[in-house]
FIVEXMI-857507 format. One record per residue (C-alpha): x negated, y negated, z negated; chain. Coordinates in nm, 2 decimals, always signed. Layout:
// FIVEXMI-857507
> x,y,z,chain
> X,Y,Z,A
...
//
This chain:
// FIVEXMI-857507
> x,y,z,chain
> +1.84,+2.44,+2.14,A
> +1.93,+2.21,+1.80,A
> +1.85,+1.84,+1.85,A
> +1.62,+1.70,+1.55,A
> +1.73,+1.54,+1.30,A
> +1.78,+1.16,+1.30,A
> +1.48,+0.94,+1.19,A
> +1.65,+0.83,+0.82,A
> +1.70,+1.20,+0.80,A
> +1.30,+1.34,+0.88,A
> +1.18,+1.08,+0.71,A
> +1.38,+1.16,+0.37,A
> +1.33,+1.54,+0.41,A
> +0.92,+1.44,+0.48,A
> +0.89,+1.23,+0.19,A
> +1.10,+1.46,-0.07,A
> +0.88,+1.77,+0.02,A
> +0.55,+1.48,-0.02,A
> +0.71,+1.36,-0.37,A
> +0.72,+1.75,-0.50,A
> +0.41,+1.81,-0.40,A
> +0.26,+1.53,-0.57,A
> +0.15,+1.72,-0.88,A
> +0.15,+1.46,-1.09,A
> -0.03,+1.51,-1.46,A
> +0.13,+1.40,-1.75,A
> -0.15,+1.09,-1.80,A
> -0.06,+1.00,-1.41,A
> +0.31,+0.96,-1.56,A
> +0.24,+0.78,-1.80,A
> +0.03,+0.53,-1.64,A
> +0.22,+0.52,-1.35,A
> +0.58,+0.50,-1.46,A
> +0.69,+0.22,-1.32,A
> +0.56,+0.25,-0.96,A
> +0.70,+0.66,-0.97,A
> +1.03,+0.53,-1.13,A
> +1.07,+0.26,-0.83,A
> +0.96,+0.50,-0.55,A
> +1.23,+0.77,-0.70,A
> +1.53,+0.48,-0.70,A
> +1.43,+0.39,-0.31,A
> +1.40,+0.73,-0.20,A
> +1.79,+0.76,-0.37,A
> +1.87,+0.48,-0.18,A
> +1.75,+0.64,+0.12,A
> +1.97,+0.93,+0.08,A
> +2.25,+0.72,+0.00,A
> +2.22,+0.49,+0.25,A
> +2.22,+0.22,-0.02,A
> +2.07,-0.11,+0.14,A
> +1.92,-0.42,-0.09,A
> +1.95,-0.80,+0.02,A
> +1.80,-1.00,-0.22,A
> +1.83,-1.40,-0.24,A
> +1.52,-1.60,-0.29,A
> +1.44,-1.94,-0.41,A
> +1.44,-2.21,-0.63,A
> +1.67,-2.32,-0.91,A
> +1.95,-2.49,-0.80,A
> +1.95,-2.47,-0.45,A
> +2.23,-2.30,-0.39,A
> +2.15,-1.88,-0.41,A
> +2.51,-1.74,-0.60,A
> +2.69,-1.99,-0.37,A
> +2.57,-1.88,-0.10,A
> +2.63,-1.47,-0.25,A
> +2.99,-1.59,-0.33,A
> +3.07,-1.73,+0.02,A
> +2.93,-1.39,+0.18,A
> +3.12,-1.21,-0.08,A
> +3.48,-1.45,-0.06,A
> +3.47,-1.41,-0.40,A
> +3.35,-1.58,-0.70,A
> +3.11,-1.33,-0.87,A
> +2.82,-1.52,-0.91,A
> +2.77,-1.78,-1.21,A
> +2.70,-2.10,-1.02,A
> +2.59,-2.42,-1.22,A
> +2.64,-2.78,-1.03,A
> +2.43,-2.89,-1.30,A
> +2.14,-2.66,-1.32,A
> +2.07,-2.28,-1.18,A
> +2.25,-2.06,-1.43,A
> +2.08,-1.69,-1.29,A
> +1.85,-1.60,-1.57,A
> +1.84,-1.29,-1.46,A
> +1.89,-1.01,-1.14,A
> +2.23,-0.98,-1.06,A
> +2.37,-0.74,-0.79,A
> +2.70,-0.68,-0.64,A
> +2.81,-0.44,-0.35,A
> +2.88,-0.61,-0.06,A
> +3.22,-0.54,+0.11,A
> +3.06,-0.58,+0.49,A
> +3.13,-0.21,+0.67,A
> +2.80,-0.14,+0.89,A
> +2.75,+0.16,+1.06,A
> +2.51,+0.41,+0.90,A
> +2.52,+0.25,+0.60,A
> +2.74,+0.31,+0.32,A
> +2.67,+0.07,+0.07,A
> +2.48,-0.28,+0.09,A
> +2.39,-0.48,-0.25,A
> +2.35,-0.82,-0.32,A
> +2.11,-0.92,-0.53,A
> +2.10,-1.29,-0.68,A
> +1.76,-1.37,-0.86,A
> +1.61,-1.65,-1.12,A
> +1.47,-1.96,-0.97,A
> +1.14,-1.97,-0.88,A
> +1.12,-2.29,-1.08,A
> +1.26,-2.14,-1.38,A
> +0.95,-1.93,-1.42,A
> +0.56,-2.01,-1.54,A
> +0.35,-2.08,-1.24,A
> +0.14,-1.76,-1.33,A
> +0.48,-1.52,-1.28,A
> +0.58,-1.72,-0.97,A
> +0.37,-1.45,-0.78,A
> +0.49,-1.17,-0.99,A
> +0.84,-1.25,-0.90,A
> +0.78,-1.28,-0.55,A
> +0.63,-0.98,-0.53,A
> +0.87,-0.78,-0.74,A
> +1.17,-0.92,-0.55,A
> +1.02,-0.80,-0.22,A
> +0.96,-0.46,-0.35,A
> +1.30,-0.38,-0.47,A
> +1.46,-0.55,-0.15,A
> +1.48,-0.46,+0.24,A
> +1.58,-0.80,+0.35,A
> +1.51,-1.15,+0.20,A
> +1.72,-1.45,+0.23,A
> +1.49,-1.75,+0.14,A
> +1.68,-2.02,+0.02,A
> +1.60,-2.44,+0.09,A
> +1.80,-2.74,-0.01,A
> +1.59,-3.01,+0.12,A
> +1.24,-3.00,+0.29,A
> +0.97,-2.67,+0.17,A
> +0.79,-2.74,-0.11,A
> +0.41,-2.64,-0.22,A
> +0.58,-2.41,-0.45,A
> +0.80,-2.25,-0.23,A
> +0.54,-2.27,+0.06,A
> +0.31,-2.01,-0.19,A
> +0.65,-1.84,-0.28,A
> +0.71,-1.73,+0.10,A
> +0.35,-1.64,+0.15,A
> +0.37,-1.40,-0.10,A
> +0.71,-1.27,+0.05,A
> +0.57,-1.25,+0.39,A
> +0.27,-1.02,+0.26,A
> +0.56,-0.74,+0.20,A
> +0.67,-0.65,+0.55,A
> +1.02,-0.75,+0.48,A
> +1.23,-0.91,+0.72,A
> +1.29,-1.27,+0.57,A
> +1.55,-1.47,+0.71,A
> +1.52,-1.84,+0.62,A
> +1.82,-2.06,+0.53,A
> +1.88,-2.45,+0.47,A
> +2.18,-2.48,+0.29,A
> +2.37,-2.80,+0.16,A
> +2.36,-2.89,+0.53,A
> +2.70,-3.12,+0.45,A
> +2.49,-3.35,+0.25,A
> +2.34,-3.45,+0.61,A
> +2.41,-3.63,+0.94,A
> +2.32,-3.44,+1.29,A
> +1.99,-3.66,+1.30,A
> +1.87,-3.60,+0.93,A
> +1.96,-3.22,+0.99,A
> +1.70,-3.25,+1.31,A
> +1.43,-3.45,+1.12,A
> +1.42,-3.24,+0.80,A
> +1.44,-2.93,+1.02,A
> +1.15,-3.07,+1.21,A
> +0.97,-3.13,+0.88,A
> +0.99,-2.79,+0.73,A
> +0.88,-2.62,+1.01,A
> +0.58,-2.81,+1.03,A
> +0.49,-2.71,+0.69,A
> +0.62,-2.35,+0.69,A
> +0.31,-2.08,+0.69,A
> +0.15,-1.98,+1.02,A
> +0.37,-1.64,+0.98,A
> +0.68,-1.76,+0.97,A
> +0.69,-2.01,+1.21,A
> +0.86,-1.80,+1.46,A
> +1.16,-1.73,+1.18,A
> +1.49,-1.89,+1.28,A
> +1.59,-2.18,+1.04,A
> +2.01,-2.05,+0.92,A
> +2.18,-2.43,+0.88,A
> +2.47,-2.35,+0.63,A
> +2.65,-2.52,+0.37,A
> +2.78,-2.25,+0.08,A
> +2.97,-2.48,-0.15,A
> +3.07,-2.80,+0.06,A
> +3.26,-3.04,-0.08,A
> +3.45,-3.28,+0.14,A
> +3.63,-3.62,+0.00,A
> +3.99,-3.67,-0.10,A
> +4.18,-4.00,-0.12,A
> +4.45,-3.98,-0.41,A
> +4.77,-4.17,-0.44,A
> +4.62,-4.40,-0.72,A
> +4.38,-4.47,-0.46,A
> +4.07,-4.28,-0.59,A
> +3.84,-4.09,-0.40,A
> +3.70,-3.72,-0.55,A
> +3.53,-3.49,-0.42,A
> +3.67,-3.13,-0.39,A
> +3.53,-2.82,-0.24,A
> +3.58,-2.69,+0.07,A
> +3.58,-2.34,+0.30,A
> +3.21,-2.24,+0.33,A
> +3.03,-2.34,+0.63,A
> +2.86,-1.97,+0.67,A
> +2.99,-1.81,+1.00,A
> +2.64,-1.82,+1.19,A
> +2.49,-1.67,+0.95,A
> +2.70,-1.37,+0.86,A
> +2.71,-1.31,+1.20,A
> +2.34,-1.31,+1.21,A
> +2.30,-1.09,+0.94,A
> +2.56,-0.84,+1.02,A
> +2.40,-0.84,+1.39,A
> +2.06,-0.78,+1.19,A
> +2.21,-0.48,+0.97,A
> +2.41,-0.31,+1.27,A
> +2.05,-0.33,+1.51,A
> +1.80,-0.24,+1.16,A
> +1.95,-0.20,+0.85,A
> +1.94,+0.18,+0.86,A
> +1.56,+0.26,+1.00,A
> +1.44,-0.10,+0.78,A
> +1.56,+0.12,+0.50,A
> +1.34,+0.41,+0.62,A
> +1.04,+0.18,+0.66,A
> +1.06,+0.01,+0.34,A
> +1.10,+0.34,+0.14,A
> +0.77,+0.47,+0.38,A
> +0.62,+0.18,+0.23,A
> +0.69,+0.23,-0.12,A
> +0.58,+0.62,-0.11,A
> +0.25,+0.44,+0.06,A
> +0.21,+0.22,-0.21,A
> +0.26,+0.50,-0.50,A
> +0.04,+0.73,-0.31,A
> -0.26,+0.46,-0.30,A
> -0.20,+0.35,-0.68,A
> -0.22,+0.75,-0.75,A
> -0.51,+0.82,-0.51,A
> -0.70,+0.50,-0.63,A
> -0.67,+0.65,-1.02,A
> -0.77,+1.01,-0.93,A
> -1.08,+0.84,-0.70,A
> -1.19,+0.67,-0.99,A
> -1.16,+0.96,-1.23,A
> -1.26,+1.20,-0.97,A
> -1.59,+0.94,-0.89,A
> -1.72,+1.00,-1.29,A
> -1.66,+1.38,-1.24,A
> -1.87,+1.41,-0.88,A
> -2.11,+1.18,-1.02,A
> -2.19,+1.49,-1.35,A
> -2.12,+1.73,-1.03,A
> -2.44,+1.59,-0.82,A
> -2.68,+1.51,-1.13,A
> -2.64,+1.90,-1.24,A
> -2.69,+2.03,-0.90,A
> -2.98,+1.78,-0.83,A
> -3.14,+1.91,-1.13,A
> -3.14,+2.24,-1.05,A
> -3.26,+2.20,-0.72,A
> -3.50,+1.99,-0.83,A
> -3.65,+2.24,-1.07,A
> -3.60,+2.50,-0.88,A
> -3.81,+2.34,-0.55,A
> -4.12,+2.23,-0.85,A
> -4.14,+2.60,-0.93,A
> -4.12,+2.74,-0.68,A
> -4.50,+2.83,-0.46,A
> -4.30,+2.97,-0.15,A
> -4.20,+2.69,+0.11,A
> -3.95,+2.87,+0.22,A
> -3.77,+2.99,-0.03,A
> -3.74,+2.60,-0.11,A
> -3.58,+2.55,+0.22,A
> -3.33,+2.83,+0.16,A
> -3.27,+2.76,-0.23,A
> -3.22,+2.39,-0.15,A
> -2.99,+2.48,+0.14,A
> -2.78,+2.68,-0.11,A
> -2.77,+2.44,-0.34,A
> -2.62,+2.18,-0.08,A
> -2.38,+2.44,+0.01,A
> -2.27,+2.53,-0.30,A
> -2.22,+2.17,-0.44,A
> -2.04,+2.07,-0.12,A
> -1.80,+2.34,-0.21,A
> -1.78,+2.22,-0.56,A
> -1.68,+1.89,-0.45,A
> -1.40,+2.01,-0.25,A
> -1.25,+2.15,-0.52,A
> -1.30,+1.85,-0.75,A
> -1.14,+1.63,-0.43,A
> -0.86,+1.93,-0.40,A
> -1.01,+2.08,-0.08,A
> -0.98,+2.40,-0.13,A
> -1.27,+2.53,+0.13,A
> -1.41,+2.85,+0.23,A
> -1.76,+2.95,+0.35,A
> -1.71,+2.83,+0.74,A
> -1.56,+2.54,+0.62,A
> -1.81,+2.48,+0.36,A
> -2.11,+2.52,+0.69,A
> -1.89,+2.27,+0.94,A
> -1.92,+2.03,+0.69,A
> -2.29,+2.06,+0.59,A
> -2.28,+2.07,+0.96,A
> -2.12,+1.73,+0.99,A
> -2.38,+1.56,+0.70,A
> -2.67,+1.70,+0.90,A
> -2.59,+1.54,+1.24,A
> -2.49,+1.19,+1.01,A
> -2.83,+1.23,+0.87,A
> -3.06,+1.34,+1.11,A
> -3.32,+1.08,+1.12,A
> -3.35,+1.07,+0.76,A
> -3.31,+1.40,+0.66,A
> -3.56,+1.52,+0.96,A
> -3.84,+1.27,+0.79,A
> -3.77,+1.42,+0.47,A
> -3.80,+1.78,+0.60,A
> -4.15,+1.71,+0.77,A
> -4.24,+1.56,+0.40,A
> -4.07,+1.87,+0.25,A
> -4.29,+2.10,+0.52,A
> -4.62,+1.91,+0.41,A
> -4.58,+1.90,+0.06,A
> -4.48,+2.27,+0.04,A
> -4.78,+2.35,+0.31,A
> -5.02,+2.16,+0.04,A
> -4.88,+2.28,-0.24,A
> -4.92,+2.66,-0.12,A
> -5.27,+2.56,-0.04,A
> -5.36,+2.45,-0.35,A
> -5.23,+2.76,-0.53,A
> -5.40,+2.95,-0.33,A
> -5.76,+2.81,-0.36,A
> -5.69,+2.85,-0.73,A
> -5.97,+3.13,-0.76,A
> -6.20,+2.94,-0.58,A
> -6.14,+2.60,-0.81,A
> -6.13,+2.80,-1.11,A
> -5.75,+2.68,-1.17,A
> -5.85,+2.27,-1.13,A
> -5.69,+2.28,-0.80,A
> -5.36,+2.37,-0.99,A
> -5.34,+2.02,-1.11,A
> -5.40,+1.87,-0.80,A
> -5.05,+2.11,-0.73,A
> -4.84,+1.94,-1.01,A
> -4.78,+1.58,-0.89,A
> -4.69,+1.73,-0.51,A
> -4.43,+1.96,-0.72,A
> -4.31,+1.64,-0.87,A
> -4.33,+1.47,-0.56,A
> -4.09,+1.77,-0.40,A
> -3.90,+1.72,-0.69,A
> -3.82,+1.41,-0.64,A
> -3.72,+1.42,-0.32,A
> -3.49,+1.72,-0.37,A
> -3.30,+1.51,-0.61,A
> -3.26,+1.19,-0.36,A
> -3.15,+1.43,-0.09,A
> -2.89,+1.61,-0.29,A
> -2.73,+1.28,-0.42,A
> -2.70,+1.16,-0.06,A
> -2.55,+1.51,+0.07,A
> -2.31,+1.49,-0.26,A
> -2.21,+1.11,-0.13,A
> -2.18,+1.24,+0.18,A
> -1.99,+1.50,+0.14,A
> -1.72,+1.28,-0.11,A
> -1.69,+1.05,+0.16,A
> -1.55,+1.32,+0.42,A
> -1.31,+1.43,+0.15,A
> -1.23,+1.07,+0.08,A
> -1.14,+1.00,+0.46,A
> -1.04,+1.36,+0.58,A
> -0.73,+1.45,+0.68,A
> -0.71,+1.80,+0.59,A
> -0.50,+1.77,+0.24,A
> -0.29,+1.99,+0.18,A
> +0.09,+1.77,+0.31,A
> +0.09,+1.47,+0.49,A
> +0.07,+1.20,+0.34,A
> +0.33,+0.90,+0.34,A
> +0.10,+0.66,+0.59,A
> +0.05,+0.95,+0.86,A
> +0.44,+1.03,+0.84,A
> +0.54,+0.69,+0.92,A
> +0.28,+0.68,+1.22,A
> +0.35,+1.05,+1.33,A
> +0.76,+0.90,+1.32,A
> +0.69,+0.56,+1.50,A
> +0.51,+0.75,+1.79,A
> +0.84,+0.93,+1.86,A
> +1.11,+0.61,+1.77,A
> +1.06,+0.33,+1.99,A
> +1.29,+0.12,+1.75,A
> +1.12,+0.21,+1.39,A
> +0.76,+0.15,+1.61,A
> +0.96,-0.22,+1.71,A
> +0.97,-0.27,+1.35,A
> +0.67,-0.23,+1.26,A
> +0.52,-0.52,+1.52,A
> +0.79,-0.73,+1.42,A
> +0.74,-0.70,+1.03,A
> +0.39,-0.56,+0.99,A
> +0.25,-0.50,+0.61,A
> -0.09,-0.66,+0.52,A
> -0.35,-0.38,+0.54,A
> -0.57,-0.54,+0.25,A
> -0.27,-0.53,-0.02,A
> -0.29,-0.13,-0.01,A
> -0.63,-0.02,+0.15,A
> -0.88,-0.07,-0.11,A
> -1.27,-0.04,-0.01,A
> -1.36,+0.31,+0.03,A
> -1.76,+0.22,-0.12,A
> -1.61,+0.15,-0.47,A
> -1.50,+0.54,-0.52,A
> -1.80,+0.71,-0.38,A
> -2.03,+0.88,-0.67,A
//
């Protein structure tokens, strides 16, 4: 008996199948080209087992110096006077981690190098493309940094807090600084450890001429390096898996939102046509039983058409089940409306039967009754269509499992992934929109 594939491979196979079954139109391709490419790259990185570790912070806090210290090479440009990273730069880290083929170190522009309106976008973009984020400070945390950190926390990505330039303070000063930083951290970040380092320390050196100059000395990042290595060994591969699932879910939400908006307009038109058809039939038909049978047939046909519109091909049995659920959901109102319909239908038939006796005068009285019946038919058809649309939008009988369902299913059988979801939850309001907005 063959054992099931490990979680990353299982996830890759499921997401590849899901991606191939999306059926993205040319219009959707043009509308979501950025998100589609981002997910495709993430899925490829999962396949290649390439993890991205991004550094983030203000200008001049030593982001590039930290990455150089991790690499033991000066591959990222640094500038003592001011930050010089204008664009994102990526370099492979030669750190061997079981389960990963490559780790990419990513340097990013300083958050105070961009306009205030672009800072949240920069933070969100960094979080989207990274698997782990190193958030670097070089002094007490500012309000600008707090705002950026809150945006990063919403992504659900692991964040490593780092206080650089520890060579500038005494131990007592460091304690006071750490205490102040912790007091100002967002609530979600209170539990995070703050790693104190000196990525590019300088020490005084006395020359023969009696002058003292500062010179670069060995980086003091050993505890941070060990912590990162431990994190990558324990969670690296599963983090890459989790982030791919979440990116898939973001793409699914964006794709679904666009489709639902377009479906809403089409559903409104469809429901309107069936309402008009049902109303005209009820108003013109003199027989009560035919009214009820025709109304039921009209509602069943509407449900079938809506199922096609929302991508769920239903047979007659499925439609009957859905109609039953709709009837149960709307039992009280439906019962009241049915009673009114029965009373009005009986009244209309009575007035029609009295036509010979009243010399046709009862026909005039039957017309308002027919109009009231038609209005009720329109209302009930719209209600049926709206409830059917809600069932389709919240239903789970789609052609293939969706990313969030895949995530929950795999987490139920993988303790490491389940623990990771608890440790780094994603804010649900970022990706779940109100269903009410998409109902016809």
